N, C-alpha and C positions, 0 to 999 in steps of 0.2 A: 845635417849638423853632426860634426864630429863630437862625441861624448866619450869622456874617459871617466871610469870609475875605479878609484884606488880603493880596493876592498882590504884595507890594511887590518881590519878586525874581522872575525868571523861573524859575530852578532850582527844580523839583519842584512848580511852580504847577499844571501839568495833572494831576500825579498826586494833588495834595491835593484839588483841586476834584473830580475823578472819584470819589475815594474818599469824600469827604463826601456826594457826591450819591447814593451808594448806599444811604444810611442812611435808611428810613422814618422819618416824623415830624419829619424836619429840613428847614426852609425855608433853602436855602443861597443867600446873595448873595455875590457875589465883586466887590472893589473893587481898584483899582490905585493909587490916590493917596490921600494923606492927606486932601485936600479931600473926596473921596469917602466915605472912611471915617467922619469925625467925625460927620455926621448919621445915618449907619447905626448908630451905636453905640446909640441911643435904641431900646429893645425887643430889643437883642441880648443874648442869654444865653451864648452860646459865640462867643468871638472866636479865630480861628486866624490866626498871624502869624509872621514872622520878627522878630528884633530890630530895632530901628531906632536911628538917632542919638538922642542925649539930648533934643535940641530937640524933635523929632517925638513922642518917647515921652512928653515932659512934656504936650504938647497932647493926646494920647490919654488919660493919666492925669486931666488936668483935666476933660476932658469926661465921664470914668466917675465921677469924684468928684461932679461937679455933679448927677448924676442919683440921688445917695444910695445907701446900702447896698441891695443886691438879690442875687438869686441870679445869679452871673456867675462865668464861668470863661474863663480865658486859656490857649491852647496854643501854645507857640512851636515852631516848626518848626527853629528854629536851635539850635546846641549851647550858644551863650551868650546872655544877655539883659542885658548890662551897661548898655545904654541905658536900659532899663526899671528896672533896679536903681537907677541914678542918679537917675531920675525919681520914684522911690517908689511901687511898686504899693500900692494899698490893701489892708489886711489881710484884707478879707472878700472879696477876690477869689481864686478858687481857681486856683492856677498849675500847669501842667504843661509838659514839654518832651519833645522826641524824643530823649531820652538815648540816645546810643550808635548812633543811625541811621547816622551817617556814619563811625563809628569804623573799621570794616574798610577802606574804601576809603582813608581818610587814613593809616592805618598803611601800606599798600601804597604811597602817595604818599611817605611818609618814607623806607622801605626803597629805592624807587627813586631817590630824590635822593642817599641815602647812597652806594649802589652806584656811581651815576654819578660822584660825586666820588672815591670810592675807586679806581675803575678808570679815571679820566682820560677819561670818556665825552665831555665837552664839547671837550676837546682832539681827540679822535678825530674828531668831527663837523667841526671846523674843518679837520683834515688832509683829511677826505673832501671837504669843499667845495672845497679847493685843488687836489684831485687828487693828493695827496702820500701814498706809503706810508712812514709815519714812526710808529714805536713810541715811547712815552715810557720814560724811564729806569725800569728795574724797581724801583729802589730808592725810587721815590715812589709805587708803586702799594701799595694796602692791602686787606685783607679784613675782612669783619664777623666771620667766624669767629675766635674767640680773641680778639676785642676786649671791652672793657667799655662797655656803654651805660648812660648815667646818664638817667633819666627825671626831668624836672622837673615833677611832677604825675603823678598815677596814677589818674585818672578812666578813663572809657570808652575814650578815645583812647590814654592811656598803657597801660593794660592789653592793647588791641589791638597797638600797637607791641611790647610786651614779648613777646607771643605770637610774632610774626613774627621778632624779633631772636633770640629763643631758638632758633627752628627753624634759624636760620642759624648757631648755634653760638657766639652771644655770651653773655657773663655780663650779666645784667641788675639794675641796682640802680635805687632811687628815693628821691626827697626830695619829701615832700608836706606840706601844711599840716596834715592830720589823719592822722599815720602810724598804720597798724595793719597786722598781718602779712597778706601777700598771697602766694599760692601761685605767682603768675606771675613773681615776682622773687626774687632772692637775698636782698636785704635792703631794708628800708623804713626811711629816717631822716626826721626832722623837717626842715622846709625850712630852719631856722636852723643846720643842720649842712652846708648846701650847699658852704660855703667848703672844708671839709675833704674832700669827696667829688670836687670838680672836678678837682684835680690828678691823680686817679686814673683819669678817665674818658678813653676814646678818642673817644666819640661822646655828646654831651649833646643831648637832644631836649627841647625846651619845650612842654608841652601843657597849661599851667595856665590857669585863668580869670584875666582881668585885673581886678585890685582896687587900691586905693590901696597895699596891702601888697605886691603882686606887680609893681607898675610897676618896669621896669629891675631886674628880679630878676637879670638878666644885664647888668651894667654894665661899666665899665672895670676894676674890680678883680676882678671874677669872671673876665673874659676873659684878664686877665693871669695868674690862678691855673690856667687850663687849660694842658694839654700843648701845646707848638707843634705837635705833630702831630695835634692833636685837630680834630673837626668839630663845628659847632654847627648845629642843625636848629631852626626855630621854625614850629609849626603851630598855636600857640596863638592868641595875639593880639600885634599888632606891639609894643605898648607894653611887653611882657615884655622886650624886648631894646632897649638903648641904641644906636640906628642909628649914630650918630657915632663911639661907642666901637668899635662892631663894624667900621666902615669903617677907623678907625685901626689895628685888628688886623689887618685883611686887608692893606691897603696896606703895613704894615710887615713882614709875613711872621710876626708873632707868633703868627698862627693858620693851620692848613694850609687851612681851608676852611669854607664855611658854605652853607646852604640855608634860604631864606625863602619861606614860602607867604603870609605876612602881613607887614606892614611898619608903621612909623611914621615919617612920616605914611603913610597909606593913602587912595588910591592913592599909590604912590611917585612923586613929581613928577619931570618931565623935568629932567635936569641934576643929579639927586642924585647925591652921590658913590658911592653903592652900585651904581648902574647900571654903573660902569666898574671896580668893585673886583675883585682877582684872586680866582679859585678860589671864586666865589659863582654859586649858582644861584637865581633867582627866578622864582616861579610867581605868577600874579595871583590868590591866594586862590581857588584851585579845587580844593585836595586832597581835598575830600569830594565833588566834583561827579561825576556818572555816573549811569546808569540805575538800577543797584542801590540806591543811596543815596537816590535820588529815590522809588522804589518802597517802600523802609521807611519814609521821612517820610510818604508817603500813607497807608500802613497804620497808623501809629501815630496819625495825626490821627483817622482814622475810628475806631479802637479807643478813644480818648479820649471822643469823642462818644457812642459806644454805651454807655459806662460811666456817663456822665452821665444818659443817658436811662433807663438801667436802675436809677438811683439808686445805683450802686456807686461812690460817691465817698469 
């Protein structure tokens, strides 16, 4: 079977290539640019790749469609595939994803950012840099234990966050597009009930996929509905949160703090208001990065290839 791996991103690329190469009967080709990829699609039966911007995705989809219907499968190493969803993957293409591969690491990142904000660790690091022994006012310190965490989205990432938050002693509730009972949270509500849940939450974690329906699911009205003492964390997609409304809330003190691993626009441009917003932690979209996640991504790509070769599709 001809297998093409578009190693567009460096993260997990070596692990995916190594795992795919272990599979007998697979002729693996690795490409790193769109220009390399397009001609290699001819004859490819299994394409492994991360999501891509919609423009690049459209070029890939157009090349696939030009070859007509055939036995073809795509496996995404990324948690999302919004670029390809926007481009419109042909219905005859079998699609799989590395669901949950990065969820445990992302959940750790979420809790790390929450604890850092609750315990004023950015301030402590600044005091350390200045060589000053200075503790913050105890009244502004907070704890995860006894708090209420609201998950906006309850996929693999949301469930991983729920496990850790519960272990810290938080009550966890969720709002999702397709609500169904889940043992990891105290209650699950439909997303259209979000407005009634926000005023009760101490920590709000966004981990939804980005669609036309979820863009700016946290906007000015939602931020105004949150407690002034609440924290907002976004590890889903940048477009889930209205960046200007968030900056307004932080600069005005209407929100205690926020943590972003994703941004809109992304990368967050130099000079953007959020860079200087108070009580904000920004990480450059690496919440899932690390060797454990890379190994899981590689293993999932190999497993999917083996399933295709065995006819277990």
